C-alpha positions as CSV (number, residue, x, y, z in Angstrom):
1,M,6.8,60.6,-17.6
2,Q,10.5,59.9,-18.2
3,S,11.4,62.7,-15.8
4,I,9.3,61.1,-13.0
5,A,10.8,57.7,-13.7
6,D,14.3,59.1,-13.5
7,E,13.6,60.9,-10.3
8,L,12.1,57.9,-8.6
9,K,14.5,55.3,-10.3
10,I,11.6,53.2,-11.5
11,S,10.4,52.3,-15.0
12,K,8.5,54.6,-17.3
13,S,5.9,51.9,-17.6
14,L,5.4,51.8,-13.9
15,V,5.0,55.6,-13.8
16,S,2.3,55.3,-16.6
17,K,0.5,52.6,-14.7
18,A,0.6,54.6,-11.4
19,L,-0.8,57.7,-13.1
20,S,-3.5,55.5,-14.9
21,N,-4.3,53.6,-11.7
22,K,-3.5,50.2,-13.4
23,H,-3.0,46.9,-11.7
24,G,0.4,46.0,-10.2
25,V,1.4,49.2,-8.5
26,S,1.5,49.6,-4.7
27,E,-0.3,52.4,-3.0
28,E,3.0,53.7,-1.8
29,T,4.4,53.8,-5.3
30,K,1.3,55.6,-6.6
31,K,1.6,58.2,-3.9
32,N,5.3,58.8,-4.7
33,V,4.6,59.1,-8.4
34,I,1.7,61.6,-7.9
35,L,3.7,63.7,-5.4
36,T,6.7,63.7,-7.8
37,A,4.5,64.5,-10.7
38,N,2.9,67.4,-8.9
39,R,6.3,68.7,-7.8
40,L,7.6,68.6,-11.4
41,G,4.6,70.5,-12.6
42,Y,2.4,67.7,-14.1
43,K,-1.3,67.6,-13.6
44,T,-2.6,64.4,-12.0
45,N,-6.0,63.0,-10.9
46,S,-6.1,63.4,-7.1
47,S,-8.7,60.7,-6.8
48,I,-6.5,58.0,-8.2
49,M,-5.4,56.8,-4.8
50,M,-9.0,55.9,-3.9
51,V,-9.8,53.9,-7.0
52,P,-8.8,50.2,-7.1
53,S,-6.6,49.2,-10.0
54,S,-7.5,46.4,-12.5
55,E,-5.3,46.5,-15.6
56,N,-2.5,44.1,-16.5
57,G,1.2,44.5,-15.9
58,T,4.1,43.0,-17.8
59,I,7.2,41.1,-16.6
60,A,10.2,40.2,-18.8
61,L,11.8,36.8,-18.4
62,L,15.4,37.1,-19.6
63,V,17.4,34.1,-20.7
64,P,21.0,34.1,-22.1
65,K,20.8,33.8,-25.9
66,E,22.9,30.6,-25.9
67,D,20.4,28.9,-23.6
68,M,17.2,29.9,-25.6
69,T,17.4,26.6,-27.6
70,D,17.4,24.5,-24.4
71,I,13.6,24.5,-24.1
72,E,13.6,21.2,-22.2
73,Y,15.7,22.7,-19.4
74,W,14.1,26.1,-19.0
75,G,10.6,25.2,-20.2
76,K,9.4,24.2,-16.7
77,V,10.7,27.4,-15.2
78,I,9.0,29.5,-17.8
79,H,5.8,27.5,-17.3
80,G,5.9,28.1,-13.6
81,V,6.5,31.9,-14.0
82,E,3.8,32.3,-16.7
83,A,1.2,30.4,-14.6
84,E,1.7,32.5,-11.5
85,L,1.8,35.8,-13.5
86,S,-1.3,34.9,-15.4
87,K,-3.2,34.1,-12.2
88,N,-2.4,37.7,-11.1
89,L,-3.3,39.3,-14.4
90,Y,0.3,39.9,-15.5
91,S,1.7,39.2,-18.9
92,L,5.1,37.6,-19.6
93,I,7.6,38.6,-22.2
94,L,10.3,36.1,-23.0
95,S,13.5,37.8,-24.3
96,A,17.1,36.9,-24.9
97,L,20.3,38.5,-23.4
98,D,23.1,38.6,-26.0
99,T,26.0,38.0,-23.6
100,T,28.4,38.1,-26.6
101,Q,27.9,41.9,-26.6
102,P,28.7,44.5,-24.0
103,A,25.9,44.8,-21.5
104,S,24.9,48.2,-23.0
105,K,24.1,46.5,-26.3
106,G,23.1,43.0,-25.2
107,I,20.1,44.1,-23.1
108,P,16.7,44.0,-24.9
109,S,15.0,47.3,-25.6
110,C,12.1,46.4,-23.3
111,I,14.6,46.7,-20.4
112,S,16.7,49.6,-21.6
113,D,13.5,51.6,-22.4
114,R,11.9,50.5,-19.1
115,K,8.7,49.3,-20.8
116,V,8.2,46.5,-18.3
117,D,7.4,46.3,-14.6
118,G,10.1,43.9,-13.7
119,A,12.8,41.4,-15.0
120,I,13.3,37.8,-13.9
121,I,16.8,36.7,-15.0
122,V,17.5,33.0,-15.3
123,G,20.7,31.1,-15.5
124,R,24.4,32.0,-15.9
125,V,24.4,35.7,-16.7
126,Q,27.5,37.9,-16.5
127,T,27.6,40.3,-13.5
128,T,27.8,43.3,-15.8
129,F,24.4,42.5,-17.3
130,V,22.7,42.1,-13.9
131,H,24.2,45.4,-12.8
132,A,23.1,47.1,-16.0
133,I,19.5,45.8,-15.6
134,Y,19.4,46.6,-11.9
135,A,20.6,50.2,-12.7
136,T,17.5,50.9,-14.8
137,G,15.4,50.9,-11.6
138,I,13.3,47.9,-12.7
139,P,12.8,45.3,-10.0
140,V,15.0,42.2,-10.6
141,V,14.6,38.6,-9.4
142,L,17.3,36.0,-10.1
143,V,16.8,32.3,-10.9
144,D,19.6,29.8,-10.5
145,S,22.2,32.5,-10.9
146,E,25.6,33.2,-9.5
147,N,25.9,34.6,-6.0
148,L,26.1,38.3,-6.6
149,S,27.1,39.3,-3.0
150,N,27.4,43.0,-3.9
151,L,23.8,43.2,-5.1
152,K,21.0,42.3,-2.6
153,L,18.4,40.8,-5.0
154,D,15.6,38.3,-4.6
155,H,16.9,34.9,-5.7
156,V,15.3,31.5,-6.2
157,L,17.3,28.4,-6.7
158,A,17.2,24.6,-6.1
159,D,19.0,23.1,-3.1
160,N,21.9,21.9,-5.3
161,F,24.0,21.0,-2.3
162,G,21.2,18.9,-0.8
163,G,20.6,17.2,-4.2
164,G,24.3,16.3,-4.6
165,Y,24.4,15.0,-1.0
166,E,21.2,12.8,-1.5
167,A,22.5,11.3,-4.8
168,T,25.9,10.5,-3.3
169,R,24.3,9.0,-0.2
170,Y,22.1,6.8,-2.3
171,L,25.1,5.4,-4.2
172,L,27.0,4.8,-1.0
173,E,24.0,3.0,0.6
174,N,24.0,0.8,-2.5
175,N,27.5,-0.3,-1.6
176,H,29.4,1.8,-4.2
177,Q,32.7,2.6,-2.6
178,R,34.4,4.3,-5.5
179,I,32.3,7.1,-7.0
180,G,33.2,9.8,-9.6
181,F,31.7,13.3,-9.9
182,V,31.5,14.4,-13.6
183,G,31.2,18.1,-14.4
184,D,33.3,21.3,-14.7
185,T,32.7,23.0,-11.3
186,S,33.9,26.3,-12.7
187,Y,30.9,26.2,-15.1
188,S,28.2,27.5,-12.6
189,L,27.3,27.9,-9.0
190,S,24.9,25.0,-9.2
191,F,27.7,22.7,-10.3
192,R,29.9,23.8,-7.5
193,E,27.1,23.2,-4.9
194,R,26.3,19.8,-6.3
195,Y,30.0,18.9,-6.0
196,R,30.1,20.2,-2.4
197,G,27.1,18.0,-1.6
198,F,29.0,15.1,-3.2
199,T,32.1,15.5,-1.0
200,S,30.1,16.3,2.2
201,A,28.1,13.1,1.8
202,G,31.3,11.1,1.6
203,D,32.8,12.7,4.7
204,D,29.6,12.1,6.7
205,F,29.4,8.5,5.6
206,I,33.0,7.8,6.7
207,Q,32.3,9.2,10.1
208,E,29.0,7.4,10.5
209,F,30.5,4.0,9.6
210,N,33.8,4.2,11.5
211,N,36.0,5.3,8.7
212,K,34.7,2.7,6.2
213,K,36.9,2.8,3.1
214,I,35.4,4.8,0.2
215,E,36.9,6.9,-2.5
216,L,35.3,9.9,-4.2
217,I,36.9,11.0,-7.4
218,S,36.7,14.4,-9.0
219,I,36.3,14.3,-12.8
220,S,36.1,18.1,-13.0
221,D,38.6,19.2,-15.6
222,R,37.5,22.3,-17.5
223,R,35.0,21.8,-20.3
224,E,36.5,21.2,-23.8
225,N,34.0,23.4,-25.6
226,E,31.1,25.8,-25.0
227,I,28.4,23.1,-25.4
228,I,29.6,20.3,-23.1
229,P,30.4,21.5,-19.5
230,F,32.8,18.6,-18.7
231,S,35.9,17.0,-20.1
232,K,35.0,13.9,-22.1
233,V,38.8,13.1,-22.5
234,Q,39.1,12.9,-18.7
235,V,36.0,10.7,-18.4
236,V,37.3,8.2,-21.0
237,K,40.6,8.1,-19.2
238,V,38.9,7.3,-15.9
239,L,36.7,4.7,-17.5
240,K,39.7,2.9,-19.1
241,S,41.6,2.9,-15.8
242,K,42.2,-0.3,-13.9
243,N,40.3,0.8,-10.8
244,R,37.5,2.8,-12.5
245,P,34.6,4.0,-10.3
246,T,31.6,1.7,-10.0
247,A,29.3,4.7,-10.1
248,F,29.1,8.3,-11.4
249,L,27.2,11.3,-10.2
250,C,26.9,13.7,-13.2
251,A,26.4,17.5,-12.6
252,N,23.3,17.5,-15.0
253,D,21.3,15.1,-17.1
254,P,22.9,16.1,-20.5
255,I,26.3,15.2,-19.1
256,A,24.9,11.8,-17.8
257,M,23.5,11.1,-21.3
258,I,26.8,11.6,-22.9
259,V,28.6,9.6,-20.3
260,L,26.1,6.7,-20.8
261,K,26.8,6.8,-24.5
262,T,30.5,6.8,-23.9
263,I,30.2,3.8,-21.5
264,E,28.4,1.9,-24.2
265,E,31.0,2.8,-26.8
266,L,33.7,1.4,-24.5
267,G,31.8,-1.9,-24.1
268,I,31.0,-1.2,-20.5
269,R,27.5,-2.0,-19.2
270,C,25.2,0.3,-17.2
271,P,24.2,-0.4,-14.5
272,E,25.9,-3.9,-14.2
273,D,29.4,-2.4,-14.5
274,V,28.9,1.3,-13.8
275,S,25.8,2.9,-12.1
276,L,24.8,6.5,-13.2
277,I,22.9,9.4,-11.7
278,G,22.0,12.6,-13.4
279,F,20.6,15.9,-12.1
280,D,17.5,17.9,-13.2
281,N,15.2,15.0,-14.1
282,L,14.6,15.9,-17.7
283,N,11.8,14.1,-19.6
284,E,14.5,12.2,-21.6
285,C,15.5,10.4,-18.4
286,K,12.5,8.1,-18.7
287,W,13.1,7.4,-22.4
288,M,16.7,6.2,-22.1
289,S,17.9,2.6,-21.8
290,P,18.4,2.1,-18.9
291,K,16.0,4.7,-17.6
292,L,18.2,7.3,-15.8
293,T,18.0,7.9,-12.1
294,S,18.1,11.7,-11.5
295,I,17.7,14.4,-9.0
296,D,14.6,16.6,-9.7
297,A,15.2,20.3,-9.2
298,C,11.5,21.2,-9.1
299,K,11.8,23.8,-11.8
300,T,8.1,24.6,-12.2
301,T,8.1,25.4,-8.4
302,I,11.2,27.6,-8.9
303,G,9.4,29.5,-11.7
304,R,6.3,30.0,-9.6
305,R,8.2,31.2,-6.6
306,A,10.3,33.6,-8.8
307,A,7.0,35.1,-10.1
308,E,5.7,35.4,-6.5
309,L,8.8,37.3,-5.4
310,M,8.6,39.6,-8.4
311,L,5.0,40.5,-7.7
312,R,5.9,41.2,-4.1
313,R,8.8,43.3,-5.2
314,V,6.6,45.4,-7.6
315,E,4.1,46.0,-4.8
316,H,6.6,46.6,-2.1
317,P,9.9,47.8,-3.6
318,N,11.6,48.5,-0.3
319,R,11.1,45.1,1.4
320,R,14.2,43.2,2.3
321,P,15.2,40.7,-0.5
322,E,14.8,37.0,0.0
323,C,16.8,34.0,-1.1
324,V,14.4,31.1,-1.6
325,M,15.8,27.5,-1.9
326,I,13.6,24.8,-3.2
327,M,14.3,21.2,-2.0
328,T,15.2,18.5,-4.5
329,Q,14.0,14.9,-4.8
330,I,15.6,11.8,-6.2
331,Y,13.8,9.8,-8.8
332,K,15.1,6.2,-8.7
333,R,15.1,4.4,-12.0
334,E,17.1,1.6,-13.6
335,S,20.6,3.1,-13.9
336,V,21.7,2.3,-10.3
337,I,22.1,-1.2,-8.8
338,N,23.3,-2.5,-5.5
339,K,26.9,-3.7,-5.6
Protein backbone atom coordinates (compact mmCIF):
# COMPACT_ATOMS: atom_id res chain seq x y z
CA MET A 1 0.00 0.00 0.00
CA GLN A 2 2.88 2.36 0.64
CA SER A 3 3.91 2.10 -3.01
CA ILE A 4 0.42 3.11 -4.11
CA ALA A 5 0.40 5.99 -1.62
CA ASP A 6 3.78 7.20 -2.87
CA GLU A 7 2.69 6.95 -6.48
CA LEU A 8 -0.50 8.98 -5.95
CA LYS A 9 0.97 11.26 -3.22
CA ILE A 10 -1.82 10.45 -0.79
CA SER A 11 -1.81 8.88 2.66
CA LYS A 12 -1.39 5.16 3.21
CA SER A 13 -4.55 5.36 5.33
CA LEU A 14 -6.49 6.78 2.38
CA VAL A 15 -5.23 3.98 0.13
CA SER A 16 -6.38 1.43 2.70
CA LYS A 17 -9.80 3.02 2.92
CA ALA A 18 -10.13 3.16 -0.86
CA LEU A 19 -9.24 -0.52 -1.23
CA SER A 20 -11.63 -1.41 1.61
CA ASN A 21 -14.40 0.86 0.30
CA LYS A 22 -14.53 2.84 3.54
CA HIS A 23 -16.31 6.15 4.10
CA GLY A 24 -14.58 9.41 3.24
CA VAL A 25 -13.02 8.53 -0.12
CA SER A 26 -14.26 10.06 -3.36
CA GLU A 27 -15.14 7.83 -6.29
CA GLU A 28 -12.36 9.49 -8.29
CA THR A 29 -9.77 8.63 -5.63
CA LYS A 30 -11.03 5.05 -5.38
CA LYS A 31 -10.73 4.68 -9.13
CA ASN A 32 -7.16 6.07 -9.16
CA VAL A 33 -6.14 3.81 -6.28
CA ILE A 34 -7.55 0.70 -7.96
CA LEU A 35 -5.99 1.52 -11.33
CA THR A 36 -2.61 2.19 -9.70
CA ALA A 37 -2.87 -0.96 -7.60
CA ASN A 38 -3.59 -3.05 -10.68
CA ARG A 39 -0.73 -1.45 -12.59
CA LEU A 40 1.65 -2.20 -9.72
CA GLY A 41 0.52 -5.82 -9.62
CA TYR A 42 -1.84 -5.79 -6.62
CA LYS A 43 -5.10 -7.75 -6.74
CA THR A 44 -8.20 -5.64 -6.03
CA ASN A 45 -11.95 -6.18 -5.82
CA SER A 46 -13.34 -4.83 -9.09
CA SER A 47 -16.81 -4.39 -7.56
CA ILE A 48 -15.56 -1.88 -4.98
CA MET A 49 -16.59 1.12 -7.09
CA MET A 50 -20.22 -0.01 -7.06
CA VAL A 51 -20.58 -0.49 -3.30
CA PRO A 52 -21.38 2.54 -1.08
CA SER A 53 -18.87 3.18 1.69
CA SER A 54 -19.83 3.41 5.38
CA GLU A 55 -16.76 3.31 7.65
CA ASN A 56 -15.22 6.17 9.60
CA GLY A 57 -12.30 8.35 8.58
CA THR A 58 -9.83 10.19 10.81
CA ILE A 59 -8.66 13.83 10.74
CA ALA A 60 -5.77 15.23 12.79
CA LEU A 61 -6.10 18.67 14.37
CA LEU A 62 -2.60 20.04 14.92
CA VAL A 63 -1.87 22.75 17.50
CA PRO A 64 1.56 24.22 18.35
CA LYS A 65 2.79 22.62 21.56
CA GLU A 66 3.10 25.99 23.32
CA ASP A 67 -0.60 26.67 22.65
CA MET A 68 -1.91 23.32 23.92
CA THR A 69 -2.39 24.76 27.43
CA ASP A 70 -4.63 27.55 26.11
CA ILE A 71 -7.81 25.48 26.09
CA GLU A 72 -10.00 28.55 26.54
CA TYR A 73 -8.74 30.06 23.29
CA TRP A 74 -8.69 26.98 21.07
CA GLY A 75 -11.45 24.97 22.78
CA LYS A 76 -14.25 26.54 20.74
CA VAL A 77 -12.41 25.84 17.48
CA ILE A 78 -11.82 22.23 18.51
CA HIS A 79 -15.49 21.87 19.49
CA GLY A 80 -16.62 23.18 16.09
CA VAL A 81 -14.27 20.82 14.22
CA GLU A 82 -15.28 17.79 16.28
CA ALA A 83 -19.01 18.46 15.94
CA GLU A 84 -18.85 18.69 12.14
CA LEU A 85 -16.57 15.66 11.76
CA SER A 86 -18.74 13.57 14.09
CA LYS A 87 -21.82 14.46 12.08
CA ASN A 88 -20.06 13.04 9.03
CA LEU A 89 -18.82 9.87 10.82
CA TYR A 90 -15.21 11.06 11.07
CA SER A 91 -12.98 10.84 14.15
CA LEU A 92 -10.73 13.62 15.43
CA ILE A 93 -7.17 13.23 16.72
CA LEU A 94 -5.78 16.22 18.64
CA SER A 95 -2.00 16.35 18.41
CA ALA A 96 0.79 18.82 19.19
CA LEU A 97 3.42 20.25 16.86
CA ASP A 98 6.75 20.66 18.63
CA THR A 99 7.90 23.83 16.91
CA THR A 100 11.10 23.90 18.99
CA GLN A 101 12.31 20.98 16.88
CA PRO A 102 13.09 20.85 13.15
CA ALA A 103 9.99 20.09 11.12
CA SER A 104 11.23 16.57 10.40
CA LYS A 105 11.18 15.79 14.13
CA GLY A 106 8.37 18.04 15.37
CA ILE A 107 5.60 16.51 13.27
CA PRO A 108 3.60 13.75 15.03
CA SER A 109 3.87 10.19 13.70
CA CYS A 110 0.23 10.13 12.60
CA ILE A 111 1.26 12.69 9.96
CA SER A 112 4.71 11.41 9.01
CA ASP A 113 3.35 7.85 8.69
CA ARG A 114 0.26 9.12 6.87
CA LYS A 115 -2.16 7.34 9.17
CA VAL A 116 -4.84 10.04 8.89
CA ASP A 117 -6.99 11.32 6.05
CA GLY A 118 -6.22 14.99 6.55
CA ALA A 119 -4.68 17.61 8.84
CA ILE A 120 -6.23 20.84 10.14
CA ILE A 121 -3.45 23.17 11.33
CA VAL A 122 -4.45 25.93 13.76
CA GLY A 123 -2.57 29.03 14.86
CA ARG A 124 0.93 30.36 14.29
CA VAL A 125 2.89 27.51 12.75
CA GLN A 126 6.26 27.92 11.04
CA THR A 127 6.18 27.72 7.26
CA THR A 128 8.62 24.80 7.29
CA PHE A 129 6.11 22.72 9.26
CA VAL A 130 3.25 23.50 6.90
CA HIS A 131 5.45 22.61 3.90
CA ALA A 132 6.52 19.35 5.55
CA ILE A 133 2.94 18.32 6.32
CA TYR A 134 1.75 19.30 2.86
CA ALA A 135 4.60 17.31 1.28
CA THR A 136 3.24 14.07 2.78
CA GLY A 137 0.30 14.28 0.37
CA ILE A 138 -2.24 14.55 3.19
CA PRO A 139 -4.94 17.20 2.59
CA VAL A 140 -4.27 20.32 4.67
CA VAL A 141 -6.59 23.07 5.94
CA LEU A 142 -5.27 26.13 7.80
CA VAL A 143 -7.06 27.93 10.63
CA ASP A 144 -6.06 31.47 11.66
CA SER A 145 -2.61 30.99 10.16
CA GLU A 146 -0.05 33.17 8.44
CA ASN A 147 -0.58 33.95 4.76
CA LEU A 148 1.43 31.28 2.95
CA SER A 149 1.25 32.75 -0.54
CA ASN A 150 3.49 30.05 -2.01
CA LEU A 151 1.06 27.30 -0.94
CA LYS A 152 -2.52 27.34 -2.17
CA LEU A 153 -4.34 25.77 0.76
CA ASP A 154 -7.85 26.01 2.17
CA HIS A 155 -7.83 28.57 4.97
CA VAL A 156 -10.45 29.70 7.52
CA LEU A 157 -9.99 32.81 9.61
CA ALA A 158 -11.92 35.56 11.38
CA ASP A 159 -12.41 38.94 9.75
CA ASN A 160 -9.73 40.48 11.95
CA PHE A 161 -9.61 43.67 9.91
CA GLY A 162 -13.37 44.12 10.25
CA GLY A 163 -13.22 43.42 13.98
CA GLY A 164 -10.48 46.00 14.53
CA TYR A 165 -12.42 48.49 12.46
CA GLU A 166 -15.69 47.93 14.34
CA ALA A 167 -14.05 48.21 17.76
CA THR A 168 -12.28 51.44 16.87
CA ARG A 169 -15.39 52.92 15.33
CA TYR A 170 -17.33 52.10 18.51
CA LEU A 171 -14.77 54.00 20.61
CA LEU A 172 -14.79 56.97 18.24
CA GLU A 173 -18.59 57.12 18.28
CA ASN A 174 -18.37 57.22 22.08
CA ASN A 175 -16.35 60.43 21.72
CA HIS A 176 -12.90 58.98 22.44
CA GLN A 177 -10.49 61.13 20.46
CA ARG A 178 -7.20 59.65 21.70
CA ILE A 179 -7.09 55.85 21.35
CA GLY A 180 -4.22 53.41 21.75
CA PHE A 181 -3.75 50.00 20.11
CA VAL A 182 -1.93 47.49 22.34
CA GLY A 183 -0.22 44.45 20.82
CA ASP A 184 2.97 43.37 19.05
CA THR A 185 1.91 43.45 15.39
CA SER A 186 4.84 41.20 14.44
CA TYR A 187 3.33 38.45 16.62
CA SER A 188 0.76 37.19 14.10
CA LEU A 189 -1.21 37.98 10.95
CA SER A 190 -4.37 38.39 13.04
CA PHE A 191 -2.72 41.11 15.16
CA ARG A 192 -1.57 42.95 12.03
CA GLU A 193 -5.04 42.80 10.51
CA ARG A 194 -6.65 44.07 13.72
CA TYR A 195 -4.21 46.97 13.75
CA ARG A 196 -4.94 47.69 10.08
CA GLY A 197 -8.66 47.88 10.91
CA PHE A 198 -7.79 50.23 13.78
CA THR A 199 -5.97 52.71 11.56
CA SER A 200 -8.45 52.45 8.71
CA ALA A 201 -11.38 53.26 11.01
CA GLY A 202 -9.56 56.39 12.14
CA ASP A 203 -8.87 57.52 8.58
CA ASP A 204 -12.49 57.00 7.55
CA PHE A 205 -13.80 58.80 10.64
CA ILE A 206 -11.66 61.87 9.91
CA GLN A 207 -12.92 62.06 6.32
CA GLU A 208 -16.54 61.52 7.34
CA PHE A 209 -16.51 64.25 9.96
CA ASN A 210 -14.54 66.91 8.09
CA ASN A 211 -11.11 66.27 9.57
CA LYS A 212 -12.34 66.04 13.16
CA LYS A 213 -9.29 65.92 15.39
CA ILE A 214 -8.48 62.44 16.69
CA GLU A 215 -5.23 60.68 17.55
CA LEU A 216 -4.55 56.98 17.17
CA ILE A 217 -1.50 55.74 19.08
CA SER A 218 0.42 52.57 18.28
CA ILE A 219 1.57 50.77 21.43
CA SER A 220 3.10 47.97 19.38
CA ASP A 221 6.66 47.48 20.63
CA ARG A 222 7.87 43.89 20.37
CA ARG A 223 6.80 41.56 23.17
CA GLU A 224 9.07 41.29 26.16
CA ASN A 225 8.75 37.50 26.50
CA GLU A 226 7.19 34.47 24.80
CA ILE A 227 4.05 34.54 26.94
CA ILE A 228 2.86 38.14 26.63
CA PRO A 229 2.59 39.45 23.03
CA PHE A 230 3.02 43.13 23.90
CA SER A 231 5.34 45.47 25.79
CA LYS A 232 4.07 46.13 29.30
CA VAL A 233 6.87 48.66 29.79
CA GLN A 234 5.56 50.69 26.86
CA VAL A 235 1.96 50.47 28.15
CA VAL A 236 2.98 51.74 31.59
CA LYS A 237 4.90 54.61 29.98
CA VAL A 238 1.87 55.63 27.93
CA LEU A 239 -0.47 55.36 30.93
CA LYS A 240 1.80 57.61 32.98
CA SER A 241 2.09 60.23 30.22
CA LYS A 242 0.38 63.60 30.54
CA ASN A 243 -1.91 63.04 27.56
CA ARG A 244 -2.67 59.36 27.97
CA PRO A 245 -5.34 57.81 25.71
CA THR A 246 -8.89 57.76 26.99
CA ALA A 247 -9.38 54.29 25.46
CA PHE A 248 -7.39 51.23 24.41
CA LEU A 249 -8.10 48.55 21.82
CA CYS A 250 -6.13 45.43 22.79
CA ALA A 251 -5.12 42.85 20.17
CA ASN A 252 -6.63 40.03 22.26
CA ASP A 253 -8.44 39.47 25.56
CA PRO A 254 -5.42 38.21 27.56
CA ILE A 255 -3.65 41.48 26.73
CA ALA A 256 -6.73 43.46 27.76
CA MET A 257 -6.86 41.62 31.09
CA ILE A 258 -3.23 42.48 31.87
CA VAL A 259 -3.76 46.08 30.79
CA LEU A 260 -6.80 46.30 33.09
CA LYS A 261 -4.76 45.01 36.01
CA THR A 262 -1.98 47.50 35.20
CA ILE A 263 -4.50 50.35 35.07
CA GLU A 264 -5.78 49.41 38.52
CA GLU A 265 -2.25 49.16 39.93
CA LEU A 266 -1.56 52.73 38.73
CA GLY A 267 -4.69 54.03 40.47
CA ILE A 268 -6.49 54.68 37.18
CA ARG A 269 -10.18 53.79 36.87
CA CYS A 270 -11.78 51.74 34.11
CA PRO A 271 -13.96 52.86 32.42
CA GLU A 272 -14.21 56.28 34.11
CA ASP A 273 -10.64 57.28 33.17
CA VAL A 274 -9.75 54.73 30.49
CA SER A 275 -12.12 52.60 28.41
CA LEU A 276 -10.99 49.16 27.21
CA ILE A 277 -11.87 46.71 24.42
CA GLY A 278 -10.44 43.22 23.95
CA PHE A 279 -10.61 40.73 21.10
CA ASP A 280 -11.80 37.06 21.01
CA ASN A 281 -14.63 37.31 23.59
CA LEU A 282 -13.27 34.72 26.01
CA ASN A 283 -15.59 33.53 28.78
CA GLU A 284 -13.49 35.44 31.31
CA CYS A 285 -14.68 38.73 29.80
CA LYS A 286 -18.01 38.28 31.60
CA TRP A 287 -16.33 37.53 34.94
CA MET A 288 -14.10 40.60 35.08
CA SER A 289 -14.87 43.85 36.89
CA PRO A 290 -15.79 45.79 34.90
CA LYS A 291 -17.10 43.22 32.41
CA LEU A 292 -14.93 43.49 29.30
CA THR A 293 -16.28 44.68 25.97
CA SER A 294 -14.78 42.40 23.32
CA ILE A 295 -14.89 41.41 19.67
CA ASP A 296 -16.19 37.87 19.19
CA ALA A 297 -14.22 35.93 16.58
CA CYS A 298 -16.87 33.17 16.22
CA LYS A 299 -14.37 30.38 16.84
CA THR A 300 -16.94 27.55 16.91
CA THR A 301 -18.06 28.60 13.43
CA ILE A 302 -14.43 28.77 12.31
CA GLY A 303 -13.89 25.19 13.49
CA ARG A 304 -17.03 23.94 11.79
CA ARG A 305 -16.13 25.59 8.47
CA ALA A 306 -12.58 24.21 8.67
CA ALA A 307 -14.01 20.69 9.05
CA GLU A 308 -16.37 21.28 6.12
CA LEU A 309 -13.47 22.36 3.91
CA MET A 310 -11.44 19.35 5.02
CA LEU A 311 -14.22 16.90 4.16
CA ARG A 312 -14.62 18.55 0.78
CA ARG A 313 -10.86 18.36 0.20
CA VAL A 314 -10.80 14.63 1.04
CA GLU A 315 -13.68 13.94 -1.35
CA HIS A 316 -12.46 16.28 -4.10
CA PRO A 317 -8.67 16.69 -3.81
CA ASN A 318 -8.35 18.68 -7.04
CA ARG A 319 -10.87 21.43 -6.31
CA ARG A 320 -9.57 24.98 -6.12
CA PRO A 321 -8.72 25.96 -2.50
CA GLU A 322 -10.87 28.51 -0.69
CA CYS A 323 -10.15 31.23 1.84
CA VAL A 324 -13.19 31.56 4.13
CA MET A 325 -13.51 34.64 6.33
CA ILE A 326 -15.96 34.60 9.25
CA MET A 327 -17.39 37.97 10.28
CA THR A 328 -16.86 39.19 13.83
CA GLN A 329 -19.32 40.78 16.27
CA ILE A 330 -18.84 43.25 19.11
CA TYR A 331 -20.15 42.36 22.57
CA LYS A 332 -20.73 45.61 24.44
CA ARG A 333 -20.25 45.38 28.21
CA GLU A 334 -19.14 47.69 31.03
CA SER A 335 -15.56 48.61 30.09
CA VAL A 336 -16.46 51.39 27.62
CA ILE A 337 -18.25 54.65 28.42
CA ASN A 338 -19.15 57.73 26.41
CA LYS A 339 -16.71 60.61 26.96
